[in-house]
C-alpha positions as CSV (number, residue, x, y, z in Angstrom):
1,M,-13.6,-8.4,74.2
2,A,-10.6,-6.9,76.2
3,R,-9.9,-4.6,73.4
4,A,-13.6,-3.5,73.5
5,A,-13.1,-2.8,77.1
6,G,-10.1,-0.5,76.4
7,Y,-7.3,-3.0,77.1
8,N,-4.2,-3.1,75.1
9,V,-4.1,-6.8,73.8
10,V,-1.1,-8.3,72.2
11,V,-1.2,-11.8,71.0
12,A,2.1,-13.7,71.5
13,G,3.4,-16.4,69.5
14,R,6.7,-18.3,69.6
15,E,8.6,-15.5,67.7
16,N,7.5,-12.7,70.1
17,A,6.4,-14.4,73.4
18,V,9.4,-13.1,75.3
19,S,9.2,-9.4,74.1
20,V,5.4,-9.6,74.7
21,A,5.9,-11.0,78.2
22,E,8.5,-8.3,79.1
23,E,6.0,-5.5,78.1
24,S,2.9,-7.0,79.8
25,Q,1.5,-6.1,83.1
26,I,-1.0,-9.0,82.9
27,F,0.0,-12.1,80.7
28,V,-2.7,-14.4,80.0
29,L,-2.0,-18.0,79.2
30,G,-4.2,-19.2,76.3
31,I,-2.2,-22.3,75.1
32,P,-3.0,-25.9,75.7
33,F,-2.0,-27.1,79.2
34,P,0.3,-29.9,77.9
35,A,2.3,-27.2,75.9
36,C,3.1,-25.2,79.3
37,A,5.8,-27.5,80.2
38,S,7.9,-26.8,77.1
39,A,6.8,-23.2,76.4
40,L,6.8,-21.4,79.8
41,P,10.5,-22.0,81.0
42,A,11.7,-19.8,78.2
43,L,9.3,-17.0,79.5
44,A,10.1,-17.4,83.3
45,V,12.7,-14.4,83.4
46,A,10.5,-12.1,81.3
47,L,7.5,-12.9,83.6
48,T,9.3,-12.2,86.9
49,N,7.1,-10.3,89.1
50,K,4.3,-10.3,86.5
51,I,0.7,-11.4,86.9
52,V,0.2,-14.4,84.9
53,V,-3.3,-15.4,84.4
54,D,-3.7,-19.3,83.8
55,G,-6.7,-19.8,81.9
56,T,-5.7,-23.2,81.0
57,N,-7.2,-26.6,82.0
58,P,-5.3,-29.8,82.3
59,V,-6.9,-31.8,79.8
60,K,-5.4,-34.2,77.1
61,A,-6.2,-33.8,73.3
62,D,-9.2,-35.9,73.6
63,W,-10.6,-33.6,76.3
64,S,-10.1,-36.1,79.1
65,P,-8.7,-34.7,82.3
66,I,-5.2,-34.8,83.4
67,T,-5.6,-35.1,87.1
68,F,-3.2,-34.5,90.2
69,G,-5.2,-35.9,92.8
70,D,-5.1,-33.9,96.0
71,R,-1.5,-33.2,95.8
72,S,-1.5,-30.3,93.0
73,S,-3.3,-28.9,90.2
74,G,-2.7,-27.5,86.7
75,G,-2.4,-24.0,88.2
76,E,0.0,-25.1,90.8
77,E,2.2,-26.9,88.2
78,I,2.2,-23.8,86.1
79,A,3.3,-21.8,89.2
80,K,6.3,-24.1,89.6
81,L,7.2,-23.4,85.9
82,L,7.0,-19.7,86.7
83,P,8.2,-19.5,90.2
84,T,8.9,-15.6,90.3
85,S,5.6,-14.9,88.7
86,R,2.3,-14.0,90.3
87,V,0.1,-16.9,88.9
88,V,-3.7,-16.5,89.2
89,K,-6.2,-19.1,88.1
90,A,-9.2,-17.5,86.4
91,F,-11.4,-17.8,83.2
92,N,-10.8,-21.7,83.0
93,T,-14.4,-22.6,83.8
94,V,-15.8,-20.6,81.0
95,F,-16.0,-21.8,77.5
96,A,-14.7,-19.4,74.6
97,D,-18.0,-19.5,73.0
98,T,-19.5,-17.7,76.1
99,M,-16.7,-15.0,76.1
100,T,-18.7,-12.2,74.4
101,K,-20.6,-9.5,75.9
102,E,-24.0,-11.2,75.1
103,G,-22.6,-14.7,76.3
104,L,-21.5,-13.5,79.8
105,M,-25.1,-12.4,80.7
106,R,-27.6,-15.1,81.6
107,D,-30.9,-14.1,82.5
108,G,-29.6,-10.8,83.6
109,Q,-26.7,-12.5,85.7
110,P,-23.2,-12.2,84.7
111,V,-21.2,-15.5,84.4
112,T,-18.9,-16.4,87.3
113,T,-15.3,-16.8,86.9
114,F,-13.5,-18.1,89.8
115,V,-10.2,-16.3,90.7
116,C,-7.4,-18.3,92.7
117,G,-3.9,-17.1,93.7
118,D,-1.4,-16.8,96.6
119,D,-0.7,-13.0,95.8
120,V,-3.9,-11.2,97.1
121,A,-3.0,-8.0,95.1
122,A,-2.8,-10.1,91.9
123,R,-6.1,-11.7,92.6
124,Q,-7.7,-8.3,93.0
125,A,-6.2,-7.0,89.8
126,V,-7.5,-10.2,87.9
127,S,-10.9,-9.7,89.5
128,E,-11.0,-6.1,88.3
129,L,-10.1,-7.2,84.9
130,A,-12.8,-9.7,84.9
131,A,-15.4,-7.4,86.1
132,T,-14.4,-4.8,83.5
133,L,-14.9,-7.7,80.8
134,G,-18.4,-8.4,82.0
135,F,-17.7,-11.4,84.4
136,A,-18.8,-11.9,87.9
137,P,-15.4,-12.6,89.6
138,L,-15.4,-14.6,92.7
139,D,-12.2,-14.4,94.9
140,S,-11.9,-18.1,95.7
141,G,-8.7,-17.8,97.8
142,P,-5.2,-19.3,97.4
143,L,-3.9,-21.1,94.2
144,R,-4.4,-24.5,95.6
145,I,-8.1,-23.9,95.4
146,C,-7.9,-24.2,91.8
147,R,-7.9,-27.8,92.3
148,Y,-11.7,-27.4,92.7
149,T,-12.2,-25.0,90.0
150,E,-10.2,-27.3,87.5
151,A,-12.6,-30.2,88.6
152,I,-15.5,-27.8,87.8
153,A,-14.1,-27.3,84.4
154,H,-13.7,-30.8,83.8
155,L,-17.4,-31.3,84.7
156,N,-18.2,-28.5,82.3
157,I,-16.4,-30.1,79.6
158,Q,-17.9,-33.7,80.3
159,L,-21.4,-32.1,80.0
160,A,-20.6,-29.8,77.0
161,V,-18.3,-31.7,74.9
162,V,-18.5,-35.3,75.8
163,Q,-22.2,-35.5,76.3
164,G,-22.9,-33.2,73.6
165,G,-24.6,-30.2,75.4
166,G,-22.7,-27.8,73.6
167,T,-20.1,-25.0,74.6
168,N,-22.7,-22.2,75.0
169,A,-22.9,-23.0,78.6
170,A,-21.9,-21.2,81.8
171,L,-21.9,-21.4,85.5
172,I,-23.4,-18.7,87.7
173,Y,-22.6,-18.8,91.3
174,H,-25.2,-17.3,93.5
175,M,-24.3,-16.5,97.0
176,M,-27.1,-15.2,99.5
177,K,-25.9,-12.5,101.6
178,K,-26.5,-13.2,105.4
179,H,-28.7,-10.8,107.1
180,S,-27.3,-9.2,110.2
């Protein structure tokens, strides 16, 4: 999808993750959340001042949630692992099955991705990326707000995976504009 939108996409593996991180303008995390604690410290220097998009969800292998209560979130924990990066949480409420040109449009409406991060310019850059890819990005504020987007993702996983609704599911947040 990103390639089709004109982006240069490089998939990083263990053998090339540092070099890909060094060359990236925007680095998207697409690994299981539990793997972040061991994988990300080795990338911290290479990702200094880079935008890191956290598309992970804190879930266990059985899809059950890893929760942090009201004290933290998966996104905030990733930011602790990458303290010199510009971490933005996005795309985590959208299933991979939905991430196609056709899947991102539902009854003429683009699927919402919530965008959270403490760096306003990084949030804007990720929102622009999301819009180019066909999402309806919603700037949701600082990184701590991903505590709520991760809860939305957990609900989505419950409905789609645990209850068998299927992963061709998507959320559209529709906000009526106030008339002045």
